[in-house]
Every structure is written in C-alpha cells, then in structure tokens.
C-alpha positions in Angstrom: -83.4 97.5 -257.9 -79.8 98.1 -257.5 -77.6 97.1 -254.6 -78.1 100.4 -252.7 -81.9 100.1 -252.9 -81.7 96.5 -251.6 -79.4 97.6 -248.7 -81.6 100.6 -247.9 -84.6 98.3 -247.9 -82.9 95.8 -245.7 -81.9 98.6 -243.3 -85.5 99.8 -243.2 -86.7 96.2 -242.5 -84.1 95.9 -239.7 -85.2 99.3 -238.2 -88.8 98.2 -238.5 -87.9 94.9 -236.8 -86.0 96.7 -234.0 -89.0 98.9 -233.5 -91.3 95.9 -233.3 -89.0 94.3 -230.8 -88.9 97.5 -228.6 -92.7 97.7 -228.8 -93.1 94.0 -227.9 -90.6 94.4 -225.0 -92.5 97.5 -223.7 -95.8 95.6 -224.0 -94.3 92.6 -222.2 -92.9 94.9 -219.4 -96.3 96.6 -219.1 -98.1 93.3 -218.9 -95.7 92.0 -216.3 -96.0 95.1 -214.2 -99.8 95.0 -214.4 -99.9 91.3 -213.6 -97.5 91.8 -210.7 -99.7 94.5 -209.2 -102.8 92.3 -209.5 -100.9 89.3 -207.9 -99.5 91.5 -205.2 -103.0 92.9 -204.4 -104.4 89.4 -204.3 -101.5 88.2 -202.1 -101.9 91.1 -199.7 -105.6 90.6 -199.4 -105.2 86.8 -198.8 -102.3 87.4 -196.4 -104.4 89.9 -194.5 -107.3 87.5 -194.2 -105.2 84.6 -193.1 -103.3 86.8 -190.6 -106.5 88.1 -189.2 -107.9 84.6 -188.9 -104.7 83.3 -187.2 -104.6 86.3 -184.9 -108.3 85.7 -183.9 -107.5 82.1 -183.2 -104.5 83.1 -181.1 -106.4 85.6 -179.1 -109.1 82.9 -178.5 -106.5 80.4 -177.4 -105.0 83.0 -175.0 -108.4 83.8 -173.6 -109.2 80.1 -173.0 -105.7 79.5 -171.5 -106.2 82.5 -169.1 -109.7 81.3 -168.1 -108.3 77.8 -167.5 -105.4 79.2 -165.5 -107.7 81.3 -163.4 -110.0 78.4 -162.8 -107.1 76.1 -161.7 -105.7 78.8 -159.5 -109.1 79.4 -157.9 -109.5 75.7 -157.3 -106.1 75.6 -155.7 -106.9 78.5 -153.5 -110.1 76.9 -152.4 -108.3 73.7 -151.5 -105.7 75.7 -149.5 -108.4 77.6 -147.7 -110.2 74.4 -146.9 -107.2 73.0 -145.0 -107.6 73.8 -141.3 -104.9 75.9 -139.7 -103.7 74.7 -136.3 -102.0 77.8 -135.0 -101.4 76.3 -131.6 -99.3 73.4 -133.0 -97.5 75.9 -135.3 -96.6 78.1 -132.3 -95.3 75.2 -130.3 -93.2 74.0 -133.3 -91.7 77.5 -133.6 -91.0 77.7 -129.9 -89.2 74.3 -130.2 -87.1 75.4 -133.2 -86.3 78.8 -131.8 -85.4 77.2 -128.5 -82.9 74.9 -130.2 -81.3 77.8 -132.1 -80.5 79.9 -129.0 
C-alpha cells in the first residue's frame, strides 16, 4: 500500500466512525425521547391520581366543616330562642333612654 491508499483508508475509517457516531447519537436521542414520553405519561397518571385523591379529601373536609358549622349555628340559634324575651322591660328601658335624649 502506498501513502495515498493509507490516507484514503484512514479517511474511509474516519467517515465510517463519523457515521457510527451520528447513528449512535440518533439512537440515543430516540431512546431519550421515548423514555421521556414514558416517564411523562407515568408522571401525569400519578399526578392525576394524587390530585384526584387530594381533591376528594378536600371536598370531604369542606363538607364536614360545613356540617359542623351548620350544627354549631343551629345550636346557637336554639340557645338564643330559648332565652325568654321580656318585651315589657325592653319597652320601659327604651322609654327611659329616649326620655333622656330629648
């Protein structure tokens, strides 16, 4: 082999190596993209499940809080309604205050 043949052979080897590197990079990119899609799908599925569970717990807590609020408010109203109203004393008190204002 003469020098030109050796150089030509080396250039062919370099071209072949460059093609291998391009193919390897393309395969790596394809695998990364595929893995990213798989991971994103799994993430979105898991996120959706967790979000739904948290939302359900939130709605349950809100319903319990509303029920507790309503019960406390009802108890308070019952206690207020149980207090006797002395309208006669109230009217006398108003007459006294209004009499002092004039």
